[in-house]
C-alpha positions in Angstrom: 201.2 -111.1 -117.6 202.2 -109.0 -120.6 204.8 -110.1 -123.2 207.4 -108.0 -121.5 206.9 -109.7 -118.2 204.8 -107.0 -116.5 201.4 -107.3 -115.1 198.6 -105.7 -117.0 197.6 -102.2 -115.7 193.9 -103.0 -115.6 193.9 -104.2 -112.0 193.4 -101.6 -109.4 196.0 -101.5 -106.6 194.3 -102.4 -103.4 196.6 -104.6 -101.4 198.7 -102.5 -98.9 202.1 -103.9 -97.9 204.7 -102.5 -95.6 208.2 -103.9 -95.4 211.5 -103.2 -93.7 214.8 -103.4 -95.5 218.4 -102.2 -95.1 219.2 -98.7 -96.2 221.4 -100.2 -98.9 218.5 -102.3 -100.2 216.3 -99.3 -100.3 218.9 -97.3 -102.2 219.4 -100.1 -104.7 215.6 -100.3 -105.2 215.4 -96.5 -105.7 218.2 -96.8 -108.4 216.5 -99.7 -110.1 213.2 -97.9 -110.1 214.7 -94.7 -111.5 216.5 -96.6 -114.2 213.2 -98.2 -115.3 211.2 -95.0 -114.9 209.0 -96.7 -112.3 207.9 -95.9 -108.7 209.5 -98.1 -106.1 206.2 -99.9 -105.5 205.9 -100.6 -109.2 209.5 -101.8 -109.3 208.9 -104.2 -106.4 205.8 -105.6 -108.2 207.8 -105.9 -111.5 210.6 -107.7 -109.7 208.1 -110.2 -108.1 206.4 -110.9 -111.4 209.7 -111.3 -113.2 211.1 -113.6 -110.6 207.9 -115.7 -110.5 207.9 -116.0 -114.3 211.6 -117.0 -114.3 211.0 -119.7 -111.7 207.8 -121.0 -113.1 205.7 -119.8 -110.1 202.0 -119.0 -110.8 199.0 -118.4 -108.6 196.5 -121.2 -108.5 193.4 -120.7 -110.6 190.5 -119.2 -108.6 187.9 -121.8 -107.6 184.5 -121.5 -109.3 181.8 -119.9 -107.1 179.1 -122.3 -105.9 175.7 -121.6 -107.3 173.3 -119.8 -104.9 170.7 -121.9 -103.2 167.1 -121.5 -104.4 165.4 -120.0 -101.4 162.0 -119.5 -103.0 159.2 -121.6 -101.5 156.9 -123.6 -103.6 153.2 -122.9 -103.0 
């Protein structure tokens, strides 16, 4: 998370999401996005990150990968 509450732009966008909302909600989202000079998708992500930071919500740390088993046979 950057100092201004946004996610760093280094991560590629790969998770597709589809949602349904009221026409009023969509219109409000469009107005918010326009005001912030963002796309609606970027605005939704910004809102989620801002809400999570405000509420103290964070993703759990990723678990460390297990080391690969040694499959070479001793002679």
